C-alpha positions in Angstrom: -15.8 4.3 6.0 -12.8 2.3 4.7 -11.4 -1.1 5.9 -8.2 -0.4 7.0 -5.5 -3.1 7.3 -2.1 -2.4 9.1 0.5 -4.7 7.9 3.3 -5.2 10.3 6.2 -6.5 8.4 8.7 -8.6 10.0 10.4 -11.0 7.7 10.2 -9.0 4.3 10.4 -5.5 3.4 7.7 -3.5 1.8 9.5 -4.0 -1.5 9.1 -7.5 -1.1 5.6 -7.9 0.1 4.1 -5.2 -2.1 4.3 -7.3 -5.5 2.2 -10.1 -3.8 -0.4 -7.8 -2.1 -1.1 -6.1 -5.7 -1.2 -9.1 -7.6 -4.0 -10.5 -5.3 -5.4 -7.0 -5.8 -5.6 -7.3 -9.7 -6.9 -10.9 -9.4 -9.7 -9.8 -7.3 -10.5 -7.3 -10.1 -10.0 -4.0 -8.3 -7.5 -1.1 -9.2 -4.9 -0.1 -6.6 -3.1 3.4 -5.8 0.3 3.2 -4.0 1.4 6.3 -2.1 5.2 6.6 -1.5 6.9 9.0 0.7 8.7 10.7 -2.2 9.3 11.0 -5.8 12.6 8.9 -5.2 10.6 6.2 -3.9 8.0 6.3 -6.6 10.7 5.9 -9.5 12.2 3.2 -7.2 9.2 0.9 -6.9 8.3 1.6 -10.3 11.2 0.0 -11.5 10.8 -2.8 -8.5 7.4 -3.7 -9.8 8.9 -4.0 -13.4 11.6 -6.7 -11.9 9.0 -8.5 -9.7 9.0 -12.2 -10.2 5.8 -13.1 -8.2 3.7 -12.2 -10.1 5.4 -11.6 -13.0 3.3 -9.0 -14.6 2.1 -5.9 -12.6 1.0 -3.4 -15.1 1.4 -0.1 -13.5 2.0 3.7 -14.1 3.5 6.8 -12.6 3.1 10.5 -13.5 6.1 10.0 -15.8 4.6 7.5 -18.0 1.2 9.0 -17.9 -2.1 7.4 -18.9 -3.5 7.3 -15.5 -7.0 6.3 -16.4 -5.4 3.2 -18.0 -3.3 2.0 -15.3 -4.5 -0.6 -13.0 -1.8 0.3 -10.2 -1.0 3.9 -10.0 2.2 4.8 -8.2 2.5 8.4 -6.6 3.9 10.7 -4.0 0.6 12.9 -4.0 -2.9 12.5 -3.4 -3.9 11.8 -6.9 -6.0 8.7 -8.2 -6.6 9.0 -11.8 -7.5 5.3 -12.2 -10.5 5.2 -9.8 -8.9 2.9 -7.6 -10.8 1.0 -4.8 -7.7 -0.2 -3.0 -4.8 2.2 -1.6 -1.4 1.1 -0.3 0.4 3.4 2.0 4.3 3.1 2.1 7.3 4.5 4.0 5.0 5.8 6.9 2.7 8.2 4.9 -0.2 9.4 6.6 -3.6 10.1 4.6 -6.7 11.6 5.7 -8.9 10.6 2.4 -9.3 6.9 3.3 -12.9 6.9 3.3 -12.9 7.1 -0.6 -11.5 3.7 -0.6 -12.9 0.1 -0.2 -9.6 -1.0 1.4 -6.2 0.6 2.6 -3.0 -1.4 3.3 -0.9 0.4 5.6 2.6 -1.4 5.4 5.3 -0.8 8.0 8.7 -2.1 8.9 8.4 -3.9 12.1 12.1 -4.0 12.7 12.3 -0.1 12.9 10.8 1.3 16.2 10.0 4.6 14.8 7.9 3.1 11.9 6.2 1.1 14.4 5.6 4.2 16.8 4.2 5.9 13.9 1.8 3.1 12.6 0.5 3.0 16.1 -0.4 6.8 16.2 -1.9 6.4 12.5 -3.8 3.4 13.9 -5.0 5.6 16.9 -6.2 8.5 14.4 -8.1 5.8 12.0 -9.9 4.4 14.8 -10.8 7.8 16.1 -12.2 8.6 12.7 -14.6 5.4 12.9 -12.8 3.3 10.4 -12.9 -0.6 10.5 -9.5 -1.6 11.4 -7.3 -4.6 11.4 -3.7 -5.6 12.1 -1.6 -8.4 10.4 1.5 -9.4 11.5 3.7 -11.2 9.1 4.9 -14.8 10.3 7.5 -17.4 9.1 4.5 -18.5 6.3 1.8 -16.0 5.7 0.0 -13.5 8.0 -1.7 -13.6 11.1 -4.6 -11.4 11.9 -4.5 -10.1 15.7 
């Protein structure tokens, strides 16, 4: 079973938080898949990761760029994992039933959006019932607090 972390964003957007989390993922020697809610969001995050300044370099790809097996970070709106990633990042409230194939799953949600918080609670219950190890992280003024 996967270790699933729910990341309650209270001071930044997923767009702001994701680059640092992906940078740590690459530093730890892992590959990642980032699942977005739509192809438009994939395109948006593709551009945002190239513009990220911390870390400066986040090598990644999408179906549009191809070469999935070469990509340390793969952005998708589907369930494809061409890079044999062990870490999965879920954005835009995307639910996914295939968490067990990953070591870690990061479910990022906007703490200022009540609908996003309610949907994250539903995903938490479903993951708990499926037997996954769960952690809850809430963003603080500096860093994260495990609750």
